[in-house]
N, C-alpha and C positions, 0 to 999 in steps of 0.2 A: 439564458439565451434562448428563443423559440426561432427555427426557421420552419414554417408551416407551409404544405403542400394541401392546397385545398381542393377539393372537388365536389359535387353534389354526389350523394349517395341514395340507393335505392331506400333503404331502412335506418340511414343515421347511423352506420358503422363508422370505426375508427380504427386507425392504425398508427403504433407509434411504438419505437425501441423500448427493452426493457433497461437500457442504461441511460440513464438522464443525468443532469446537473441538479436540479431542482425537481420537487413535484409539482409546481407550477407549471412545468411544461406539457408532461400528461395530461395534467389536467385542462390544458387549455385545448388540446386536442380533443378532450370528451366536451368541451364546452361548443367547439366546433360541431360535433356529431350532435349534440342537442340542436343546433342552429341550422340541421340538415347538411352538413358537409361530411364529407370521409377526410380527415385531417392526418398526416404524417409530421412528425418531427425527427429530422437525421439527426443524428448523433455527431457534428462536424467536431468534436473534440475526441475522435476515437484513437488519437495518437497517445492519448494522456492513459497512464495506469490507473486503473481503479481507484488506488490508494493514494492518487497524487495529492499531496498537503498542498493548502491554500500559499504558496509561495511563487514568487513572480519567476525567480531563479530557475526553481525545477520547472515552470510552466515553459518557461523557454526552451530549455534542454530538450524536451517532448515534442513540442509543438513549432519549434524555430524552422524547420524544413518542410513543414506542411503550410504550403502558401494558400493566398486567397485561391488561386485557380485551380488550386486541388481540392478546397472548399466546396467550389462552385461544381468541380466534378461530383463529388459527393453528392451535392442536391440534386444534380442530373440522374445521379443513380436511385436517389430516394424517389423522384418524379417518375421515371421510368417504371420503377419497381410498384407503383401505385397504380400508374395506369393498366398493369397488367392484371391485378386482381380482380375476381371475378364479381366482386360485391361493389365496384365503380363502374359506374356509367360513363360512357363519353360524355363529353362536355366539356366546360371552361374551368382553366386551372388559375386559381391564384396563389399569389405566396405572401405571407406575413413574416414579419422580422421584428426583434427586438434590439435596440441598442448596436451593435455590430453586424446582428441579425439583420437590422433593417438596412446596413449597407450591402449585406449580401444579399438580400431579396431584391435589392434593386439592380445591381449589377446582374443577378441570374435574369433578370425579366430583360435587360438591355441585350442580353444575348441569347436568350431563348424564344423561338417562335410559340412555345406552348403556352407561355404564360398571359394572361388576357387582365390581370389585375395585379395592383401590390399595395399592402397595407404595410407602413412603416413607421413604428412605435419609437420617439428620439431617437433617430438614425444615427449612426457615426457619421462624421464629416465626408463628404463627397469630393473629388479631385476635378478640377476643370476639364470636361471633356470625356469623364467617365461613363456618362449617361447620356452620350451624344446620338445614341440608337435606342433608346427608351423611349418607345411612343404609347404604351398602354396607360390606363388610367392609374394615378398614385394618389392614395389618401394617407395624410401625415398627421401624427398625434404628436404634441409635445408640450411639456409642460414648460412655464416661464421661470419658474425657480431652478432648474434644471442645472446642478453643480458639476454633471459627469459629462454632458454634449451641452454646449451653450445653445439655447434656443433661437439664438440669431442663426445658429447653420441651418435650422430649417426653414428660417424665415428666406434665407439665401437660396435654399434648396427649391423652395418653391417658386420663386421668381424665375432661377434659370430654368427651371422644366417648362413653366408657362411660355417663357421666351423663344424655345425650340418647337414649341407646338405640342408638348406633353399636358394631355389633362390633367390637373393637377390641383389638390385640395389641402390648405392645412388648419387643422383644431388645434387650438390652444387651450392649455388649463391653467389658468389664474393660481399662482403660487405652488402648483405641483412641481416636486424633485424628480429626479430619475427613477424609473422604475414604478411609477406610482399605478401601473395596473396590477401589478405582482402583487397578492396577497402575502408573499413570503417576505416581502421585503420592508424595510422601516418606514419607506417613505410612501407606502400603499393609501390610496386617497378610495375608498368605496365608492363614493358615489360619483367621483371622476370615471373610475373604473367601469361602471356599470354604463355610463355617458358613451364613453369612448369604445366599449364594445360594441353596443346596440348599433352605432355609428359605422362601426369595420364592418359587421355581418349584414346589415342592409347594404353597403355598399358592395360586399360580395356577391350578394344575392341579384342585385341589380347587373352586376357586369359579368358573372359567370351564370350564363345560359345556354 
């Protein structure tokens, strides 16, 4: 899961925490740096001990009281930290999220005046009314064969955003399953990943000026 705070950097610098859940997360920040941004991946799972096993019951024990509002506060702390760094110049800020991170990215943008663009990859379902205050452009990427989050969810999301006047575009990837952009995942699709990433970075360059 990646939550990205993006800003153009003077020298392509990057910043991310030492502890992350998968190697592709900091490497996504590195890819953002190569694209001319400064990226930050807040560790929103910090309540979990470092040696937490891959077990839902153990996960619930440690993360159960860490609500989405707490997560949004974590993201805000990361954004404020990044803004204060000397290597980050003033300018637009965007947020990128994958799955649950895509949902959080849109929720954060809906409540923050700092965000200028959102990129959401196969975002977790949104509830009616949650994005009523979201007005910045949103770009969505979703595979048609996603078994974790139904492709129809993003179709409904695009329609809902457009109906309320929020600029939105949905890119579809025929036959792609969940996590097609992550090279550490079994459903990685390198051609689709390259295409989706080029679309995302172009979108951010256009919106973060």
